[in-house]
Phi, psi and omega in degrees: 000139176202169179075191184268164179235139178169149179053038178076006181264121179238117176276119178211155173245131181242133184281067172290149170277105182254017183242009176224157181299319179295319179296321178294323178294319178295320178297314182294323177294322177298317181300316179297315181295319179297318179298316180297321180294318179298314182291328178299328180263014176078021181270183181241144175275349182277110183276177184293341180257018179091186187246289175059211187292332186289335183225356184304323182294342183270354187299327181296333176294319188273318186261339184087157185295329183292314181290322176299323176297323177294321176303315183297317180296317181298316180296322181297328179296314185271339185220068187297333181267359178064039184262345186264102178050059187289155172061037177246311178252316179258137184047056189290153170298148170301145185303324184265017173265162178054038182288145174294327176257255180091169186290349177261004183292120181204071185289155174292154177244089183292151172292138186233160173279317179277156185266345178047062184296330180284349182238029177055034177077013187251118174293325179298319178293322178298319180291343180265357188298321183297135177249009174078018182298331173083016177297338179291356177267003177290123181250003186258338185208170177075189186244332192306129177061062178299329179290328175293320179301331182270332186250336186057029179258122185304329182294344180261015171270162173301321179298313180298318181291322177299318182296319183287332174293321175299312180297325179298316180290325178295321175082006181272308181272314177258112196255356184253015175055223182288357174261009187287125176289330178296319179292319178301318179296318181293327182269348188301321182267009171290120182277003182054040183283345181069011179302321182293334182295334180247334185263336178290135181301335181244018171058043171300138185241073188294330179300318179290318180297321180296315180299320179296314180300312183297326179299327179270325179300321184262008180299125183059030175231155171286138175271167177296158186302328182294338177295326181271330180280322183249329176295332179253031183302330181297328178281317179296323182295321178299318179292317182295330182295342178282334178213070187297325181295318178294318180298318179293324178298313181292320181295337179281351182276128182301322181297318180297316180296319179297317180297330180270007180074017183262137182300130177294346179277354180263143170266128179282134177301132184285147173286140183287148177301327178225128181282166185298316183296323176296319177298317182293322179298330183277357181265155172280164181291138180240139180055056183301338180258004180283164176294130184283146176217138180266126174261123183277118182275082183296158187304312188291314181282334178290313187261334188250317181233063184297340181298332179291313178293323177300315179299317180299318180299314183290329175292315179298321178291325175297334178276004176089010183267154177260118186269132173244138180231116177297136183265352177290159178284106182238148175204139178286349178078016183310316181296338184291328183296328182295342181240012176070022180274066191280329175296319177295321179299321178296324177298319179296320180294321179296321177295319179302314182295323180294325181281321186264002185304310183294313178302319183286329177290337174273003175083015182287135174287150177244125183255129174240155185250351185230200179293356174304324180299318177297322178295320177299323185270338187246292184295319184303303180293339179280327180273328183235074184280169174055046179226120186294325178293325176297316179300317180297313183296321179298316182286332187264358178270127189227157167283168180300316181295320178296319179297313181295328179288320188261341187236005175222057187295334182270001184269132175262114181294153181290141180287148176215103185266065180239165172267148183208148168253132183245125175251116180280138176292139184306314183293323178294315180297325183280324188255309184263329187082170185248011186296319180296322178293318177304311181299318181295315180298322178293322180296325181273358177084018181288134175270093191239158171234122175274110188288143166267071190256002178065204180279142180289339180099344179281310173051064181069239182270351186308309185288344177276342184286139185305313186284350182248000185301314185298313182288330175300314178295318181299320178295314179298327183281350182293311184225315188294304189295323175300320179293324178297315183289330180286337185294139176294157182294341179272000181267126176289144172251124182243125177210114183280341181283133180298315181292324178298315179298321180296318180295318180296315182291326182289322191248011174213179177259024180245165179226126181271151179251152172279155178307322179299320180291325178295316177296320179295322176301315180295322178297318186276323192245358177086186188300333181274351181068224181267131177290160178103175186256008175225072187301322185287335176272330180287340186226062191284337188239044180294000000 
């Protein structure tokens, strides 16, 4: 059962067998019996979404042959050639004709990188998951299909993309399979926000389907330049950390950005003079007898915004915990999925497991600050299934708020009596949820509003790409950025996502803080936080 109930209308899905001749006969018999029952009680067969092929054949039951004949005469007057929506109300197709499934349904089962556990390992079943409910067409709330919200083009809905993947596997309308340019076009504006994974009634996971498609579309082909400039950012960042001033100088050159497929209208986030891991190595041990916790040094916060990881470390230490930071080069590979580099992503995960195997087997929690946590919980078990260390790492990886809630029960967080607007990262809202953050903000006394602001439009590297810059800005301007500009200067802006913070800073005169920085502010400056009317600029390196 799903949807609303009223006026005798019940939304339900029934598991009919629609792939065998016998199953189709049982389905057709059920439809006849249901129609007779409705009419026996004086009801109507015409549902709220119209009749068409699904019920047209039953009209003679409800209206009788004489009135249906009148329908036919009227249509013939206005449409003598039968070109306007033929065979739907008059002379209808049989209900069991033109089935999406049917007794001949036998889609190919391609080998996949992801395991699709919710679909019994079948990409074909995943492509069939959508039932066309159309919730992805909501433009007023939620996150699902930000590109549709900006374009109002059906092909950019989850429903539209699901349909073309189905057609691709069928091979009748879309004939080039995973090499199809039509499918690539339909998936191109998918921001991989994962909104559909949590907001779609049947949990369509278009971000995963897109990554799978791209892995095959680009097999033995060169990818666009942004795939190498931004998809491999973890490698470039390691190199840039050796000479950050030179790297920032080169990144500021329009020619360099153009060669890398990066919009010349974007400012590249600068590499920090000292990365987080180097800073951590230079500190003495704190809380040597405290419970150990591993802080994951993700690529973006390690090399670009180390102040966020520094704040997290000092907050965890204030809670009495002993922080451990792996010094090996680790990355969850999040940027790789956007370009279908799934074999490379598996290599990163295997290295991750080799480094973290002992800590996770000892039950140590792993804290992440960005969408890496979602990657640990979503992409990792999907790419590397049936592995006990993967299961442990997935269960033991937490956001900062989750860690403080579950592993520092005796710690009283510092009060902060400020007003704040909170923008949730798409991946966090879809995979982890924001409940732990809500509880934490309430505990510190923050007067906050969790915005229904949808996707920021940056979506990792999406908004940096030349061909996507315009729509990225348009998406951000729909809900998030107007609220940011309307906020008073004394209102804190909180956004834990690296790309969200980048979009806000790029397209407004404000700067958002991570939850870790907000807690650090409260630890250092007391309940009032930072004095003045621009707290995020007055306190940039908490």
